C-alpha positions in Angstrom: -23.6 63.4 0.8 -26.3 65.5 -1.0 -27.8 69.2 -0.1 -31.6 69.7 0.4 -33.5 72.6 0.2 -37.3 73.8 0.3 -38.8 75.5 -2.6 -40.8 78.1 -0.2 -43.2 79.2 -3.2 -44.9 76.0 -2.8 -44.7 75.0 0.8 -48.1 74.5 2.3 -46.8 75.4 5.9 -48.2 71.6 6.9 -45.4 71.4 9.4 -44.8 67.8 8.4 -41.4 67.7 7.7 -40.2 69.6 10.6 -42.5 67.3 13.0 -41.1 64.1 11.5 -37.7 65.2 10.8 -36.7 68.2 13.0 -33.0 67.4 12.6 -33.2 68.8 9.2 -36.4 70.6 8.6 -37.7 73.8 10.6 -40.3 76.6 10.1 -39.2 79.8 9.7 -40.9 83.2 10.8 -43.4 83.0 7.9 -44.2 79.7 8.9 -42.8 77.9 5.8 -40.3 74.9 5.9 -36.6 75.1 5.2 -33.8 72.6 5.7 -31.1 73.2 8.3 -28.2 71.3 9.8 -27.9 72.3 13.5 -29.5 75.6 13.1 -27.1 76.8 10.2 -26.7 76.1 6.5 -30.3 77.4 6.1 -32.1 75.9 3.2 -28.6 74.5 2.0 -28.5 71.7 4.4 -25.9 68.9 3.6 -27.6 65.5 4.3 -25.3 62.8 5.4 -25.6 59.5 3.5 -27.0 57.6 6.3 -30.1 60.0 6.3 -30.7 60.4 2.7 -33.4 57.9 2.7 -35.3 59.7 5.9 -35.4 63.1 3.9 -36.3 61.5 0.7 -39.2 60.0 2.5 -40.2 63.7 3.5 -39.8 64.5 -0.1 -42.2 61.9 -1.4 -44.8 62.6 1.3 -44.7 66.5 0.9 -48.0 67.8 0.2 -46.7 70.7 -1.6 -43.8 68.5 -3.5 -41.5 71.3 -2.4 -38.6 69.5 -1.2 -35.7 68.8 -3.4 -32.1 67.8 -3.7 -30.0 70.6 -5.0 -28.2 69.9 -8.4 -24.6 70.3 -8.4 
């Protein structure tokens, strides 16, 4: 399991990640993406191994290139 977060300074508010993978992404009150896990662990979501590829796909396709894995 790894943690994912969004660098909000580079988010383009395209909503792509939240639309494609709402289980782990949602938009905040400023219309910027953030990661979550069941509505908590905001922008600090632990991604189960079986869903890492799905999150990686969103990272790879993000127009703002703002979704990242946290380094331990």
